[in-house]
C-alpha positions in Angstrom: 0.0 0.0 0.0 1.4 3.4 -1.0 1.3 5.3 2.3 3.0 8.2 3.9 2.8 9.5 7.4 2.7 13.3 7.8 5.6 15.3 9.0 5.2 17.7 11.9 5.7 21.4 11.6 5.7 23.5 8.5 5.9 21.7 5.2 9.5 21.7 4.0 10.2 21.0 0.4 12.6 21.6 -2.4 12.2 24.7 -4.6 9.2 24.0 -6.8 9.2 24.2 -10.6 6.3 26.5 -11.4 3.5 25.0 -13.4 3.5 27.9 -15.8 5.6 31.0 -16.4 6.1 33.7 -19.0 9.7 34.4 -20.1 11.2 36.9 -22.5 14.6 35.6 -23.8 16.4 37.6 -26.6 14.9 35.4 -29.3 11.3 36.4 -28.3 8.7 35.7 -25.6 7.8 32.1 -24.7 5.4 30.3 -22.4 7.2 27.7 -20.2 5.1 24.8 -18.8 5.9 22.0 -16.4 5.1 18.9 -18.4 2.6 17.1 -16.1 2.7 14.0 -18.3 6.3 13.3 -17.1 5.6 13.6 -13.4 6.4 12.2 -10.9 9.4 10.6 -12.6 10.8 13.7 -14.1 10.4 17.5 -13.8 10.7 18.5 -17.5 9.6 21.8 -18.9 8.0 22.5 -22.3 8.7 25.7 -24.1 5.8 27.1 -26.3 6.7 29.7 -28.9 3.2 29.9 -30.4 -0.4 29.1 -29.7 -0.4 25.9 -31.7 2.3 24.4 -29.4 0.2 25.4 -26.4 -2.9 23.8 -28.0 -1.0 20.6 -28.4 0.2 20.8 -24.7 -3.4 21.3 -23.5 -4.6 18.4 -25.6 -1.9 16.0 -24.3 -2.6 17.1 -20.7 1.0 18.4 -20.3 -0.9 21.4 -18.9 -4.2 20.7 -17.2 -6.6 21.7 -14.5 -9.4 24.2 -14.9 -7.9 27.3 -13.3 -4.5 26.8 -14.9 -6.1 26.2 -18.3 -7.7 29.7 -17.9 -4.3 31.2 -17.1 -2.6 29.3 -20.0 -5.3 30.4 -22.4 -4.8 34.0 -21.6 -1.0 33.7 -21.9 -1.5 31.9 -25.2 -3.4 34.8 -26.6 -0.7 37.2 -25.3 2.0 34.9 -26.9 0.3 35.0 -30.3 -0.1 38.8 -30.1 3.5 39.3 -29.0 4.9 37.1 -31.8 2.7 38.7 -34.5 0.4 35.8 -35.2 -3.4 36.2 -35.9 -4.9 36.8 -32.4 -8.4 35.8 -33.3 -7.3 32.6 -34.9 -5.1 31.7 -32.0 -7.9 32.5 -29.5 -10.4 30.3 -31.3 -7.9 27.4 -31.4 -7.1 27.7 -27.7 -10.7 28.1 -26.5 -11.7 24.9 -28.4 -8.7 22.8 -27.1 -10.7 21.3 -24.3 -14.5 21.9 -24.4 -15.6 21.0 -20.9 -13.3 23.3 -18.9 -15.0 26.7 -19.0 -12.0 28.5 -17.4 -10.1 28.0 -20.6 -12.5 30.1 -22.7 -12.8 32.6 -19.9 -9.0 33.2 -19.8 -8.8 33.3 -23.6 -11.7 35.9 -23.8 -10.1 38.1 -21.1 -6.8 38.4 -23.0 -8.5 38.8 -26.4 -10.8 41.4 -25.1 -7.9 43.4 -23.7 -6.0 43.1 -27.0 -9.0 44.2 -29.0 -9.9 47.1 -26.7 -6.3 48.5 -27.0 -6.3 48.2 -30.7 -9.8 49.7 -31.0 -8.7 52.9 -29.3 -5.8 53.4 -31.6 -3.0 51.3 -30.1 -0.9 49.3 -32.5 -0.3 45.5 -32.3 2.6 45.9 -29.9 0.4 47.9 -27.4 -2.4 45.3 -27.9 0.1 42.5 -27.1 1.1 44.4 -23.9 -2.5 44.7 -22.9 -3.1 41.0 -23.5 -0.1 40.1 -21.4 -1.2 42.4 -18.6 -4.6 40.7 -18.6 -3.0 37.3 -18.4 -0.8 38.3 -15.5 -3.7 39.9 -13.7 -5.7 36.6 -14.1 -2.7 34.7 -12.8 -2.6 36.9 -9.7 -6.3 36.7 -9.2 -6.2 32.9 -9.3 -3.4 32.8 -6.7 -5.5 35.1 -4.4 -8.6 33.0 -5.0 -6.8 29.9 -4.0 -5.9 31.4 -0.7 -9.4 32.5 0.0 -10.9 29.2 -1.1 -8.6 27.4 1.4 -9.8 29.7 4.2 -13.5 29.2 3.4 -13.0 25.5 2.9 -11.2 25.0 6.2 -13.9 27.0 8.0 -16.6 24.8 6.5 -14.8 21.6 7.5 -14.7 23.0 11.1 -18.4 23.6 11.0 -19.3 20.2 9.5 -16.7 18.2 11.3 -15.8 19.9 14.6 -12.8 18.6 16.4 -10.4 18.2 13.5 -8.7 14.9 12.7 -10.2 15.0 9.2 -9.9 12.0 6.9 -10.4 13.5 3.4 -10.9 11.7 0.2 -10.0 13.5 -3.0 -10.1 12.7 -6.7 -7.8 13.7 -9.6 -5.4 16.6 -8.9 -6.4 19.9 -7.6 -3.2 21.4 -6.2 -0.6 23.9 -7.3 -0.3 22.0 -10.6 -3.7 23.3 -11.6 -3.6 26.8 -10.2 -1.8 30.1 -9.9 -1.7 29.4 -6.2 -1.9 26.2 -4.1 -5.0 24.9 -5.8 -8.6 24.3 -5.1 -9.7 21.2 -3.1 -6.1 20.2 -2.4 -5.5 23.7 -1.0 -8.2 23.1 1.6 -6.6 19.8 2.6 -3.3 21.5 2.8 -4.7 24.2 5.0 -6.1 21.5 7.3 -2.7 19.9 7.3 -1.0 23.1 8.3 -3.6 23.6 11.1 -2.9 20.2 12.5 -6.4 19.0 11.5 -5.7 16.6 8.7 -5.5 13.0 9.9 -5.3 11.4 6.4 -5.6 12.4 2.8 -7.1 9.5 0.8 -5.9 9.9 -2.8 -7.9 8.2 -5.6 -5.4 7.0 -8.3 -7.8 8.4 -10.9 -7.9 6.1 -13.9 -7.1 6.1 -16.7 -4.3 8.7 -16.6 -3.6 8.4 -12.9 -3.6 12.1 -12.0 -4.1 11.2 -8.4 -1.3 8.7 -8.2 1.1 10.7 -10.3 0.3 14.3 -9.4 -1.7 14.5 -6.1 0.6 12.0 -4.4 3.5 14.0 -5.8 2.2 17.2 -4.3 1.2 15.6 -1.0 4.6 14.0 -0.5 6.4 17.3 -1.2 4.1 19.0 1.4 4.8 16.3 4.1 1.1 15.4 4.3 -0.2 12.1 5.6 -1.6 10.5 2.6 -2.6 7.0 1.3 -3.2 6.1 -2.4 -6.1 3.8 -3.4 -7.5 2.5 -6.6 -10.7 4.2 -7.6 -12.7 1.0 -7.1 -11.5 0.7 -3.5 -13.4 3.9 -2.5 -16.6 2.0 -1.7 -14.7 -0.2 0.7 -13.2 2.8 2.4 -16.6 4.4 2.9 -18.0 1.1 4.2 -15.3 0.9 6.8 -16.2 4.4 8.0 -12.8 5.8 7.1 -13.9 8.9 5.1 -15.1 12.1 6.9 -15.4 14.3 3.8 -14.9 14.2 0.0 -13.2 17.3 -1.6 -13.0 17.6 -5.3 -12.5 20.4 -7.8 -14.6 21.3 -10.9 -14.1 22.0 -14.6 -17.5 23.5 -15.1 -20.4 24.3 -12.8 -23.8 24.8 -14.5 -26.2 27.5 -13.4 -28.3 25.0 -11.5 -25.3 23.7 -9.6 -24.5 20.6 -11.6 -20.8 19.9 -11.4 -18.6 18.5 -14.2 -15.4 17.1 -12.9 -12.9 14.3 -13.6 -14.7 11.1 -14.4 -15.2 9.1 -11.2 -16.5 12.1 -9.2 -20.1 11.2 -9.6 -19.8 7.7 -8.1 -18.0 9.3 -5.1 -21.0 11.7 -4.7 -23.4 8.7 -4.7 -21.2 6.9 -2.1 -21.0 10.0 0.0 -24.8 10.5 0.1 -25.4 6.9 1.0 -22.8 7.0 3.8 -23.9 10.5 5.0 -20.5 12.0 4.3 -20.2 15.7 3.1 -19.4 16.0 -0.6 -17.7 19.3 -1.2 -16.7 21.0 -4.4 -14.0 23.7 -4.4 -13.6 25.9 -7.4 -13.1 29.6 -8.3 -16.2 31.6 -9.4 -14.8 31.6 -13.0 -15.8 27.9 -13.1 -19.4 28.8 -12.7 -20.9 29.0 -16.2 -24.3 30.9 -16.0 -24.7 30.3 -19.8 -24.9 26.5 -19.2 -28.4 26.0 -17.6 -28.0 22.4 -16.3 -25.9 19.3 -16.2 -27.4 17.9 -19.4 -26.2 21.0 -21.3 -22.5 20.4 -20.3 -20.4 19.1 -23.2 -18.4 16.2 -21.9 -15.0 15.7 -23.6 -14.4 12.2 -25.0 -10.7 11.2 -24.8 -8.9 8.7 -27.1 -9.6 5.1 -26.4 -5.9 4.2 -26.1 -5.8 6.0 -22.8 -7.9 3.0 -21.5 -6.5 0.2 -23.6 -2.9 1.0 -23.0 -0.8 1.9 -19.9 2.0 4.5 -20.1 5.2 3.3 -18.5 8.2 5.6 -18.6 11.4 4.0 -20.1 9.5 0.7 -21.0 9.3 -0.7 -24.5 6.0 0.4 -26.2 3.9 -1.1 -28.9 0.5 0.5 -28.7 -1.0 3.0 -31.0 -0.9 5.7 -28.3 2.7 4.9 -27.3 1.9 2.7 -24.3 1.8 -0.9 -23.3 -1.4 -2.6 -24.5 -3.5 -4.1 -21.7 -6.5 -5.1 -23.8 -6.9 -7.2 -27.0 -6.1 -5.4 -30.2 -9.1 -3.7 -31.6 -10.9 -3.3 -28.2 -13.2 -0.3 -28.2 -13.1 1.9 -25.1 -15.5 4.3 -23.5 -13.4 7.2 -22.2 -15.2 10.4 -21.1 -12.9 12.8 -19.4 -15.6 14.0 -17.0 -18.9 13.1 -15.4 -21.6 15.3 -14.0 -22.8 15.3 -10.5 -26.3 16.8 -9.9 -26.6 19.6 -7.3 -28.7 17.5 -4.9 -25.7 15.3 -4.2 -23.4 18.3 -3.5 -23.2 19.4 0.1 -21.5 22.7 -0.7 -19.6 24.6 -3.3 -16.7 26.6 -1.9 -15.4 29.6 -3.9 -13.2 32.5 -3.1 -16.4 34.6 -2.7 -17.8 32.2 0.0 -19.8 29.0 0.3 -23.0 28.0 -1.4 -25.0 25.5 0.6 -27.5 24.1 -0.1 -26.5 24.2 -3.8 -29.3 25.9 -5.8 -29.6 28.0 -8.9 -30.6 31.0 -6.8 -27.6 30.6 -4.4 -25.2 30.4 -7.4 -26.8 33.4 -9.0 -26.4 35.4 -5.8 -22.7 34.3 -5.6 -22.1 35.4 -9.2 -23.7 38.7 -8.5 -21.5 39.3 -5.5 -18.4 38.5 -7.6 -19.6 40.9 -10.4 -20.5 38.1 -12.9 -24.0 38.2 -14.3 -25.9 34.9 -13.9 -28.5 33.8 -16.3 -30.4 30.5 -17.0 
C-alpha cells in the first residue's frame, strides 16, 4: 500500500518548478510549462513559442486543471499577439482545445478582449500585445489570491461540518498547485487542514485512466509532508463502508447555473457513495468555473478522450507497442468508453466553496447570488 505519514511542523520541500511562467529571452517571448505527463518521474519543462504548441500541450494534458487552463489560455493569446500571429485565430484554437473546462475560454476571452480594446482605441499591435499580457498576468494573480481564499473558506466549512479536527479527506484527480496560480482548489483546503494540524489522512484516488491522483496529487502531498494514502478508484466503496472517510473534496471543470458539477470522471460515483454513507461531498472551485450560460448538467459538453488511454498503460522507459505509445492491456481492436468528465447533480453536492464564499444548499438562486457578488452576471 502506498502510504505516507505526515511530517510535523511547516511543510519543507525543495524549490518547486512553477506549473506555468512567461519568459522573454532575446529570441522572443515564450510560455514555459511544467510537463505534467512526465511527473512524478521527471520534472521536465516544455517551451511554447506559439499558440499551436500550447494547444498541443493542452490536448496532451501536459498542462491541465481548470484554473491553470484559464491562465494558460490568456497567456496563449498574449503569446500570439507578441509574436505577430493572428490573435483571433489563436484565441479560437485555444478556446476549443478542451471543451468542458470553462475556465479556458474565460481566460482566452479576457486576454483577447484586452487586446481588441487596446487596438480599437488606436493602439498598435505591440500595445495590444502588452494589454493582453497584462490581462494574463492579472488573471494569474487573481487565481493565486482566489486559491488562498478558497482554502480559508473550505477549512472553516470543515470546522463547521466536522468539529474537532482529525479530518480524513478523500480527493479525486489533482487539484493542487499543478492546476492553479496558487496552491490549488480542493487540495488547498486539505493543505490548510494539514498546516492547522487538523488533517488525519488524505485519501488519494489514483484516478484512472491517466492516474492524475497517483502521479500528481501524491507527488504534491509527498512534497508537502502530508499524511496520505493512495487507493485504486474502485476501492473507495470499501473505504466508505469501513467508516474511514469524513469528507470528500473535489474540484470542478464547469459548474452549470443549476449547480450541476462537471469534474474528472469518477467524481459522480463518489457523490453517490458519500450520500449513502452520510459524508459531506464538497466542491472547491473559483467563481470563474461557474458558467451561467450553461443551464444544467445535461447541457454540459463532456469531452471524450482517445480510447488508447484506457486500452494502454503508459510506463516511462519501458518498450512500447500500442497506438498511443503505451503498453497494451486489452486485446487489439478493443473499443473503449473514455469520457474525461462526469456530471454530479446539485442535490448530491453538500456545498460549493469559492473565493467569494460557500453556497449550501446548492441551488440556482444561491449560485446566481454568488455570481452577482463577484460581479459576474448569472442567467439561465
